[in-house]
N, C-alpha and C positions, 0 to 999 in steps of 0.2 A: 769182654766184647772186641770184636774185630774191628780196624779202620774201614772195612768196606762201607757201614753206612755213612761214613763221612766222604767215601770217593763221589765221581759224578758221572754219571751215564754220557755226558757229552764228552768225556774225555778222551782223546784218539783211541782208535781201535775197539772202545766199549761196545761199538752196537757189532762185531766181526763173530763168527762162530768159535765157542769155545775150542779146540782140542779134547781129548780125552782127560789128560793129565791137568792141562787147566782148571775143566771142570771139577775134578776131584780135589784140586788145590784150593780151590774158591769154596767149595762145599764144607771144607774141613775148618773155614771161617765162619760159617753160621750157626746160630744156636742149635740146640737138638730142638726134633721136631720137623725138620725138613727134609724131603723126600727128593731125590732125583727119579723120574719116572719118562715113561712113553719112551723108552728104549734109549734114556739120555738126551731126550728133547726139552723135559719141562722139571720145574720144579713147585711141588706142593707141599701146603701146612695147612693144619685143623686148627685154626683158633677157638679157644671155649670161653664162652663169658658168661656171668652171672645173672644178665638179664637182656631184654631188647634193646634198652638203653645202651649199656654198657656196648655191645654189638654195634649199633650203628654210629657211636661216637667213633670206634675203631673204623670201619667201612668209610667214613666222613675222611677222616685222620689220611687213612690209605690213599683215599681218591685226592686228596689236597698235595700228596707226598707225590702222585703219578702222574698229575698235571705237570708238576713245576718239573719233574724229569721227561715229559712228554713219552711215558712208556707205562703202560696202563697192563694190569693184571686182570684175570679172566676172576671173578668174585662169585662164590656160591653164598648166599645169605639167610639164614634163619632166626629163628627167636633167639637165641644163645648161640651163635656159632656163625662163623666165616670161613671157608673154604678158600684159600687163595691160592694162584696158580700162575708163576710166571713163565713165560716162554718168548722166545722173539721171533714171530711170526716171518719177518723179510728176510731174518738168517736163516731159518729154518730148524731153530734149537738153541740151546743156551748160551747167552751171550754174558760178559762184565755186567750189561744193564739189569738182567735176572737177579744176578746175586747181590747188586746192590739193593733192587727194590726190596727183594727178601731180607735183607740187614734192616731195612731203612722199617720195614713191616713189624721186626721183631720190636725194635727201638718205640713201637707206638704202645707196646702192651706193656 
């Protein structure tokens, strides 16, 4: 696993819009399953779980991580799945914060 999950979204420049080259480099550090969508403005991944309890455990752990970083993903949650979308709204697309959040989401599974 890359060192992305160990980084902080509060580091200098973390909230600045990534260039396409920066986004491609950071994307290469993520675990499989993530997609860059919406014309390069968002990261998405579908997580699957055995049951509702495991799904909600993941959602709650991800919410805790997001609150610590003050950077919150959009979530779509059902019985055995959670679709996660990261994008930095104020920057208008992907930032280092989004890639850190994605790496931390993977670390929870």
